[in-house]
C-alpha positions as CSV (number, residue, x, y, z in Angstrom):
1,M,0.0,0.0,-0.3
2,E,0.9,3.7,-1.1
3,N,0.3,5.0,2.4
4,E,2.3,2.4,4.5
5,R,5.5,3.8,5.9
6,P,8.6,1.8,5.8
7,D,11.2,1.9,8.5
8,F,13.8,4.7,8.5
9,P,16.6,5.2,7.8
10,I,16.2,4.1,4.2
11,T,19.4,3.2,2.3
12,I,19.4,3.4,-1.3
13,R,22.5,2.9,-3.5
14,E,22.5,4.2,-7.0
15,E,25.8,4.1,-9.1
16,R,26.7,7.2,-11.3
17,T,29.2,7.6,-13.8
18,I,30.7,11.1,-14.1
19,Q,32.2,12.1,-17.7
20,R,34.2,15.0,-19.1
21,I,32.0,17.8,-20.0
22,T,31.2,17.9,-23.7
23,V,28.7,19.8,-25.8
24,T,26.9,16.7,-26.3
25,G,26.8,16.5,-22.5
26,V,25.5,19.9,-22.0
27,V,22.7,19.5,-24.5
28,T,21.6,16.2,-22.8
29,D,21.8,18.0,-19.6
30,A,19.6,20.6,-20.8
31,I,17.1,18.2,-22.3
32,S,17.3,16.1,-19.1
33,A,15.5,19.2,-17.4
34,F,12.5,18.0,-19.1
35,N,12.5,14.7,-17.7
36,I,8.9,13.3,-17.1
37,E,10.4,10.7,-14.6
38,R,12.1,12.7,-12.2
39,G,13.0,16.2,-11.3
40,L,11.1,19.4,-11.8
41,I,8.8,18.6,-14.6
42,Y,8.0,15.3,-13.1
43,T,7.3,17.1,-9.9
44,L,4.9,19.7,-11.2
45,K,3.1,17.0,-12.8
46,L,2.8,15.1,-10.0
47,L,1.6,18.0,-8.0
48,F,-1.4,18.8,-10.4
49,T,-2.3,15.2,-11.0
50,K,-1.3,13.2,-8.2
51,P,-0.1,15.1,-5.2
52,G,-0.8,12.0,-2.8
53,R,1.8,10.2,-4.9
54,L,4.3,13.0,-4.7
55,L,4.3,13.1,-1.1
56,S,4.5,9.3,-0.5
57,L,7.7,9.6,-3.2
58,Y,9.1,12.7,-1.1
59,L,8.4,11.1,2.3
60,H,9.9,7.7,1.6
61,D,12.1,5.9,-1.1
62,G,11.2,8.2,-3.9
63,R,12.9,11.2,-2.7
64,F,15.8,11.3,-5.2
65,R,13.2,11.6,-8.2
66,I,11.5,14.5,-6.5
67,F,12.3,18.3,-6.8
68,N,13.2,19.6,-3.4
69,A,10.0,21.2,-1.7
70,F,11.9,24.2,-0.4
71,R,13.6,24.9,-3.8
72,L,10.4,24.5,-5.4
73,L,9.0,27.1,-3.0
74,L,11.8,29.7,-3.7
75,L,11.6,28.8,-7.5
76,T,7.8,29.4,-7.7
77,T,7.6,32.5,-5.0
78,G,10.4,34.3,-7.2
79,L,8.0,33.7,-10.4
80,S,4.8,34.8,-8.9
81,L,6.3,37.9,-7.3
82,F,7.9,39.0,-10.5
83,L,4.4,39.0,-12.2
84,L,2.9,40.6,-9.5
85,Y,5.7,43.6,-9.6
86,L,4.7,43.8,-13.4
87,L,1.2,43.4,-13.0
88,A,0.1,44.3,-9.7
89,P,-3.6,45.2,-9.4
90,E,-3.8,48.7,-8.0
91,T,-7.3,48.5,-7.4
92,F,-7.2,45.8,-4.7
93,F,-4.6,48.0,-2.7
94,T,-6.7,51.1,-3.0
95,D,-9.8,49.2,-1.9
96,F,-8.2,47.9,1.1
97,S,-6.7,51.0,2.0
98,K,-10.1,52.6,1.7
99,G,-11.7,50.1,3.8
100,F,-9.2,50.6,6.2
101,N,-9.4,54.2,6.6
102,D,-13.1,54.2,6.5
103,Y,-13.2,52.0,9.6
104,G,-12.5,54.9,11.6
105,S,-9.0,54.6,12.6
106,D,-6.6,57.8,13.5
107,D,-3.8,56.3,11.4
108,Q,-4.4,56.4,7.6
109,I,-3.1,53.9,5.1
110,D,-1.7,55.1,1.9
111,P,-2.6,52.9,-1.1
112,K,0.8,53.3,-2.6
113,N,2.7,52.3,0.8
114,L,0.5,49.2,1.0
115,Q,1.3,48.1,-2.6
116,N,4.8,48.6,-1.8
117,F,5.0,46.8,1.7
118,F,3.1,43.9,-0.1
119,L,5.5,43.3,-2.6
120,D,8.4,44.0,-0.4
121,W,7.5,41.7,2.0
122,Y,5.3,38.8,-0.2
123,N,7.8,36.3,0.3
124,L,7.8,36.3,4.1
125,I,4.0,36.9,4.4
126,L,3.2,33.9,2.2
127,W,5.6,31.6,3.8
128,V,4.6,32.4,7.4
129,A,1.6,30.5,6.2
130,I,3.5,27.3,6.0
131,P,4.1,26.8,9.7
132,V,0.6,27.9,10.8
133,Y,-1.2,25.7,8.4
134,A,1.2,22.6,9.2
135,L,0.5,22.9,12.6
136,F,-3.4,22.7,11.9
137,S,-3.1,19.9,10.0
138,Y,-1.1,18.0,12.0
139,L,-3.3,18.9,14.9
140,F,-6.4,17.6,13.4
141,N,-4.6,14.7,11.7
142,R,-2.3,13.1,14.5
143,K,-3.9,9.8,14.1
144,A,-2.7,9.5,10.7
145,G,0.9,8.7,12.1
146,Y,2.8,11.7,10.5
147,N,4.8,14.0,12.4
148,Y,4.9,18.0,12.3
149,A,8.0,18.2,10.0
150,E,6.1,15.9,7.4
151,H,3.3,18.2,7.7
152,L,5.6,21.1,7.0
153,V,6.4,19.2,3.8
154,M,3.2,18.7,2.5
155,Q,2.2,22.6,3.5
156,T,5.3,23.6,1.2
157,Y,4.1,21.7,-1.7
158,Q,0.7,23.0,-1.2
159,I,1.8,26.5,-1.1
160,C,3.9,25.6,-4.4
161,A,1.0,24.5,-6.1
162,I,-0.9,27.6,-5.2
163,N,2.0,29.7,-6.4
164,V,1.9,28.1,-9.7
165,I,-2.0,28.9,-10.0
166,T,-1.5,32.5,-9.1
167,I,1.0,33.2,-11.7
168,L,-1.5,31.8,-14.0
169,L,-4.1,34.0,-12.7
170,V,-2.5,37.0,-12.6
171,G,-1.4,36.4,-16.1
172,L,-5.0,36.6,-16.8
173,T,-5.2,40.2,-15.5
174,I,-3.7,41.3,-18.8
175,I,-7.1,40.6,-20.5
176,T,-9.6,40.6,-18.1
177,S,-10.5,42.2,-14.6
178,S,-8.4,41.4,-11.6
179,S,-11.5,41.9,-9.1
180,W,-12.3,38.2,-9.2
181,I,-9.2,36.8,-8.8
182,L,-9.2,37.1,-4.9
183,Y,-12.4,35.0,-4.9
184,V,-11.3,32.3,-7.2
185,M,-8.0,31.8,-5.4
186,L,-10.0,31.5,-2.1
187,V,-12.2,28.4,-3.8
188,I,-9.1,27.1,-5.5
189,S,-6.9,27.1,-2.5
190,L,-9.5,25.6,-0.3
191,T,-10.4,22.7,-3.1
192,Y,-6.6,21.9,-3.7
193,Y,-5.9,21.7,-0.1
194,L,-8.7,19.2,0.7
195,W,-7.7,17.0,-2.4
196,M,-4.0,16.8,-1.6
197,L,-4.6,16.1,2.0
198,A,-7.2,13.4,1.0
199,A,-4.9,12.1,-1.6
200,W,-2.1,11.9,0.8
201,M,-3.9,10.1,3.5
202,H,-6.3,8.0,1.5
203,K,-9.5,9.5,3.0
204,R,-12.6,10.7,1.8
205,G,-15.3,10.5,4.2
206,F,-17.6,13.5,5.7
207,W,-16.1,13.6,9.0
208,F,-12.5,13.7,7.6
209,M,-13.3,16.4,5.2
210,F,-15.3,18.6,7.9
211,K,-12.6,18.6,10.4
212,N,-10.1,19.6,8.0
213,I,-12.1,22.4,6.8
214,L,-12.4,23.5,10.2
215,A,-8.9,23.2,10.7
216,Y,-8.1,25.2,7.3
217,V,-10.7,28.0,8.8
218,L,-8.9,27.9,11.9
219,A,-5.5,28.1,10.2
220,N,-6.5,31.1,8.1
221,L,-7.9,33.1,11.2
222,V,-4.6,32.6,12.9
223,Y,-2.7,33.5,9.9
224,I,-4.9,36.8,9.1
225,V,-4.5,37.8,12.6
226,I,-0.6,37.3,12.7
227,T,0.1,39.2,9.3
228,S,-2.5,41.9,9.7
229,L,-1.2,43.1,13.0
230,V,2.4,43.0,11.8
231,S,1.5,44.4,8.6
232,V,-0.5,47.3,10.0
233,F,2.1,47.9,12.6
234,I,4.8,48.1,10.1
235,L,2.9,50.3,7.3
236,I,1.8,52.7,10.5
237,K,5.4,53.4,11.1
238,M,6.0,53.7,7.6
239,Q,3.8,56.8,7.3
């Protein structure tokens, strides 16, 4: 069974022959980047077709075939941030600032400062979610037998997938309105989260889905409170 965990440590011996660098070798290495049996492309393929299989491989004896979770996080975050810099939806930051300023606070937030803050700190704002989400998925699924570190890996891959989806959706703002993106992202994020978790733990029941939706909501509330308090404090100091 795919969800059976082997005894650790796992010893893997793979012999490799190192040849002198040649033009043919360079071309071969470049083509190998598109290998669908291991590496980046293979990882992205599993991320959006078989996330449970991806996690089982990475956490067990197939780790050498999977692109490292944290390297993928850096790569996808960098790409999504680059697109956001190019296509940042200014209306979102204007509307958010207006809502905060209309709340009645003596401190007012400038939309431009908000936009600059978000883009400058985007990676950290995003990555703070990983340990928070991992804590709640771990606490609500302790009987599954996975430790907190393994939930950190799961949540890292989940954020990587959301980054890729963000890249695609932000790209669509070139040809359409950006006002709907936030709502679509919320639906996609929850759906993908539940799909990945169910595929990883091989569970589909009502109670499993219900408790993990609750865990997701609670994790979001904690995450929003933490990031909002820190963000508002920094923004006020920037005025």
